[in-house]
C-alpha positions as CSV (number, residue, x, y, z in Angstrom):
1,M,21.3,13.9,-12.3
2,D,21.8,12.4,-15.8
3,L,18.8,10.7,-17.4
4,T,20.7,7.8,-18.9
5,A,17.7,6.3,-20.7
6,V,16.9,9.4,-22.7
7,T,17.7,9.0,-26.4
8,S,15.7,11.9,-27.9
9,Y,15.1,15.5,-27.4
10,R,12.8,17.8,-29.3
11,R,11.6,21.4,-28.9
12,A,7.8,21.8,-29.3
13,A,6.6,24.8,-31.4
14,T,3.0,23.8,-32.2
15,R,0.3,21.9,-30.4
16,A,0.9,19.0,-32.8
17,D,4.4,18.8,-31.4
18,L,3.0,18.1,-28.0
19,A,1.8,14.6,-28.9
20,L,4.0,12.3,-26.8
21,A,5.4,9.1,-28.0
22,P,5.8,6.2,-25.4
23,G,8.5,7.1,-22.9
24,E,8.5,10.9,-23.7
25,R,7.8,13.5,-21.0
26,F,7.2,17.2,-21.1
27,L,10.1,19.4,-20.0
28,A,9.5,22.8,-18.5
29,G,11.7,23.6,-15.4
30,G,12.9,20.0,-15.0
31,T,14.0,20.4,-11.4
32,W,12.2,17.2,-10.3
33,L,12.7,15.4,-13.6
34,F,16.5,15.6,-13.3
35,S,16.5,14.9,-9.5
36,E,15.9,11.2,-9.9
37,P,17.0,8.5,-12.4
38,N,13.6,8.2,-14.0
39,R,14.7,5.3,-16.1
40,D,11.3,5.1,-17.8
41,V,11.9,8.4,-19.5
42,T,13.4,7.9,-23.0
43,G,12.6,11.3,-24.6
44,L,12.0,14.9,-23.7
45,V,9.7,17.4,-25.3
46,D,10.7,21.0,-24.4
47,L,7.9,23.4,-23.8
48,A,10.1,26.5,-24.1
49,G,9.6,26.7,-27.8
50,M,5.8,27.2,-27.5
51,G,6.3,30.9,-26.7
52,W,3.5,31.0,-24.1
53,P,3.2,34.1,-21.9
54,R,4.5,33.3,-18.4
55,L,2.0,35.5,-16.6
56,E,-1.1,37.4,-17.8
57,V,-2.9,39.9,-15.6
58,S,-6.4,40.9,-16.5
59,Q,-9.6,42.2,-14.9
60,D,-10.6,38.5,-14.5
61,G,-7.5,37.7,-12.5
62,L,-4.2,36.0,-13.1
63,A,-3.2,33.3,-15.6
64,I,0.0,31.4,-14.8
65,G,1.5,29.7,-17.9
66,A,3.1,26.3,-18.0
67,T,6.6,27.7,-18.3
68,C,6.2,30.3,-15.6
69,T,8.9,29.8,-12.9
70,I,8.4,30.4,-9.2
71,A,10.8,33.3,-9.5
72,D,8.6,34.8,-12.3
73,L,5.6,34.6,-10.1
74,L,7.4,36.2,-7.1
75,A,8.6,39.0,-9.4
76,L,5.1,40.0,-10.4
77,P,4.6,43.7,-9.3
78,P,2.1,44.2,-6.5
79,H,-1.3,44.6,-7.9
80,V,-3.7,47.0,-6.3
81,G,-6.4,45.2,-4.4
82,W,-4.8,41.8,-4.6
83,D,-4.4,41.2,-0.9
84,A,-3.7,37.5,-1.6
85,Q,-0.5,38.1,-3.5
86,P,1.9,37.6,-0.5
87,L,0.7,34.0,-0.3
88,F,2.8,33.2,-3.3
89,E,6.0,34.2,-1.5
90,Q,4.9,32.4,1.6
91,A,4.3,29.3,-0.3
92,A,7.7,29.5,-2.1
93,N,9.4,29.8,1.3
94,A,7.5,26.8,2.5
95,L,9.1,24.6,-0.2
96,L,12.1,22.5,0.5
97,A,14.0,24.4,-2.2
98,S,16.4,27.3,-2.5
99,F,16.0,30.5,-4.4
100,K,18.2,29.0,-7.1
101,I,15.5,26.3,-7.7
102,W,12.9,29.0,-7.9
103,N,14.6,30.3,-11.0
104,E,14.1,27.0,-12.8
105,A,11.2,25.2,-11.2
106,T,7.8,26.0,-12.6
107,V,4.6,26.7,-10.7
108,V,2.6,24.3,-12.9
109,G,5.3,21.7,-12.5
110,N,5.0,21.9,-8.7
111,V,1.2,21.6,-9.1
112,C,1.3,18.7,-11.5
113,R,3.9,16.7,-9.5
114,S,1.3,16.9,-6.8
115,F,3.3,15.8,-3.8
116,S,1.3,16.3,-0.6
117,A,3.9,18.9,0.5
118,A,3.8,20.9,-2.8
119,A,3.4,24.4,-1.4
120,M,2.6,26.1,-4.8
121,L,-0.2,23.5,-5.1
122,A,-1.4,24.6,-1.6
123,A,-1.5,28.3,-2.7
124,C,-3.4,27.5,-5.9
125,V,-6.0,25.4,-4.1
126,T,-6.4,28.0,-1.5
127,L,-7.2,30.6,-4.2
128,D,-9.7,28.2,-6.0
129,A,-7.5,28.0,-9.0
130,T,-8.5,26.1,-12.1
131,A,-6.2,24.3,-14.6
132,V,-6.6,24.5,-18.3
133,V,-5.8,20.9,-19.5
134,W,-4.8,20.2,-23.1
135,T,-5.7,16.5,-23.4
136,A,-3.7,14.0,-25.3
137,D,-6.7,13.6,-27.8
138,G,-6.6,17.2,-28.8
139,E,-9.4,18.5,-26.6
140,E,-9.4,21.0,-23.7
141,R,-11.0,20.7,-20.2
142,I,-11.1,22.9,-17.1
143,V,-10.3,21.2,-13.9
144,P,-10.2,22.6,-10.3
145,V,-6.6,22.4,-9.2
146,A,-7.9,20.9,-5.9
147,S,-9.2,17.9,-8.0
148,L,-5.9,17.2,-9.9
149,P,-4.1,15.2,-7.1
150,T,-5.3,11.7,-6.6
151,G,-2.6,10.8,-4.0
152,N,0.9,11.8,-2.8
153,G,2.6,12.3,-6.2
154,T,-0.2,11.1,-8.5
155,T,-2.8,13.0,-10.5
156,C,-5.9,12.5,-12.7
157,L,-3.8,13.5,-15.7
158,A,-3.3,10.9,-18.4
159,H,0.0,10.4,-20.3
160,G,0.1,13.2,-22.9
161,D,-2.2,15.5,-21.0
162,L,-0.7,19.0,-20.4
163,V,-1.7,21.7,-18.0
164,R,-1.4,24.7,-20.4
165,E,-2.1,27.3,-17.6
166,I,-3.5,27.9,-14.2
167,R,-6.1,30.6,-13.7
168,I,-6.9,32.4,-10.5
169,G,-9.9,34.6,-10.3
170,A,-9.9,38.2,-9.2
171,D,-12.4,37.6,-6.4
172,A,-10.0,35.1,-4.7
173,L,-7.0,37.4,-5.3
174,R,-8.8,40.2,-3.4
175,A,-9.1,38.1,-0.2
176,R,-6.7,38.2,2.7
177,T,-4.6,35.0,3.2
178,A,-2.5,33.2,5.8
179,L,-0.1,30.3,5.9
180,R,1.3,28.1,8.6
181,K,3.6,25.1,8.3
182,V,5.4,22.6,10.5
183,A,8.1,20.0,9.9
184,L,10.0,17.5,12.1
185,A,13.3,19.1,11.1
186,E,13.9,22.9,10.9
187,L,14.8,22.6,7.2
188,G,12.9,19.5,6.5
189,R,10.0,18.8,4.1
190,S,6.7,20.0,5.6
191,G,4.7,17.6,7.7
192,A,1.6,19.8,7.6
193,V,0.8,23.0,5.8
194,V,-2.4,25.0,6.5
195,T,-3.4,27.9,4.3
196,G,-6.5,30.1,4.3
197,R,-8.3,33.0,2.7
198,A,-11.0,35.3,4.0
199,H,-13.3,37.7,2.1
200,A,-14.7,40.9,3.3
201,D,-18.2,39.3,3.4
202,G,-17.0,36.6,5.8
203,R,-16.5,33.8,3.4
204,T,-13.5,31.8,4.5
205,V,-11.6,28.8,3.0
206,I,-9.0,26.8,5.0
207,V,-6.9,24.2,3.2
208,V,-4.8,21.4,4.7
209,T,-1.9,20.0,2.6
210,A,1.2,18.0,3.3
211,A,-0.6,16.3,6.3
212,T,-3.2,14.6,4.0
213,L,-2.6,12.7,0.8
214,T,-4.7,15.2,-1.2
215,P,-5.7,18.7,-0.4
216,T,-8.4,19.0,2.3
217,V,-10.6,22.1,1.6
218,L,-12.9,23.5,4.3
219,R,-15.4,26.2,3.4
220,Y,-17.3,28.5,5.6
221,E,-19.9,31.2,4.9
222,A,-18.8,33.0,8.0
223,P,-15.5,33.2,9.8
224,P,-15.0,29.9,11.8
225,T,-13.8,30.1,15.3
226,P,-10.3,28.7,16.0
227,G,-11.9,25.7,17.8
228,Q,-14.2,25.0,14.9
229,A,-11.4,25.2,12.3
230,R,-9.2,22.9,14.6
231,D,-11.9,20.3,14.9
232,D,-12.8,20.3,11.2
233,A,-9.2,20.0,10.2
234,R,-8.7,17.0,12.5
235,A,-11.9,15.4,11.2
236,A,-10.5,15.2,7.7
237,T,-9.5,11.9,6.0
238,G,-6.3,11.1,4.3
239,F,-3.7,11.6,7.1
240,Y,-0.8,9.3,6.5
241,T,2.4,8.0,8.0
242,D,5.9,8.2,6.4
243,P,9.4,9.0,7.6
244,L,8.4,12.7,7.7
245,G,5.7,12.2,10.3
246,A,3.1,9.9,11.8
247,A,-0.6,10.2,10.8
248,D,-1.7,11.0,14.4
249,W,1.0,13.7,14.7
250,R,-0.1,15.2,11.3
251,R,-3.7,15.2,12.4
252,H,-2.9,16.9,15.7
253,V,-0.6,19.6,14.2
254,A,-3.0,20.3,11.3
255,G,-5.6,21.2,13.9
256,V,-3.2,23.5,15.7
257,L,-2.3,25.3,12.5
258,A,-5.9,25.5,11.3
259,A,-6.8,27.2,14.6
260,Q,-3.9,29.7,14.1
261,V,-5.0,30.4,10.5
262,A,-8.6,31.0,11.5
263,E,-7.5,33.3,14.3
264,E,-5.3,35.4,12.0
265,L,-7.9,35.7,9.3
266,A,-10.6,36.7,11.7
């Protein structure tokens, strides 16, 4: 879709270039930005010129740069010991998007758009990812990805704040993972997504997204029983109603999926 209100475009090369004027927005993949009229957007600041690494693997884990596409992440060679790596492909397949979109849409963009059904957001929250935020005033802060969303499509980021990269620790990447989703239509947007990870010492994390306005994170020191995971998921707050599902239906299916994830991880 054409952004008919846009009158300026510039390619950022330094951090100073990232200072946004009123009406400007950062451009990385642009798949959501160009999907709607967005008449309040009058200028684009392209991040491609910053030259950031898209992916960095180290002994500390994985860093996902702001310009890393979903396809880039899926093309990362299997890393020995990272049992959680298949979660990325599962999350990509849970998106209402084709492989063609994967080649343009960025992982950070999906996280920052923070729709409840953002499956890359679900994967990052499940792996306790943190976001390195370059703030508009020139500072830097580290924010848990789970704390970024404040609602369905809203975040704690101010105008001019930029998520420079997302970091996932090696400990989380060594865990086993699982994902379940359900939608009212076979190819429709997810009505509920439940993801989880389990460590060798029994620590378990189960995350509900799509069904709740913001990610619901359930933590256990020992593997929960399916019944416990079901009840805890249904006890969460933030279930909502929209054309893609009623709140009571979302609550019910979130419990069903949580039980399935707990059973698989156990």
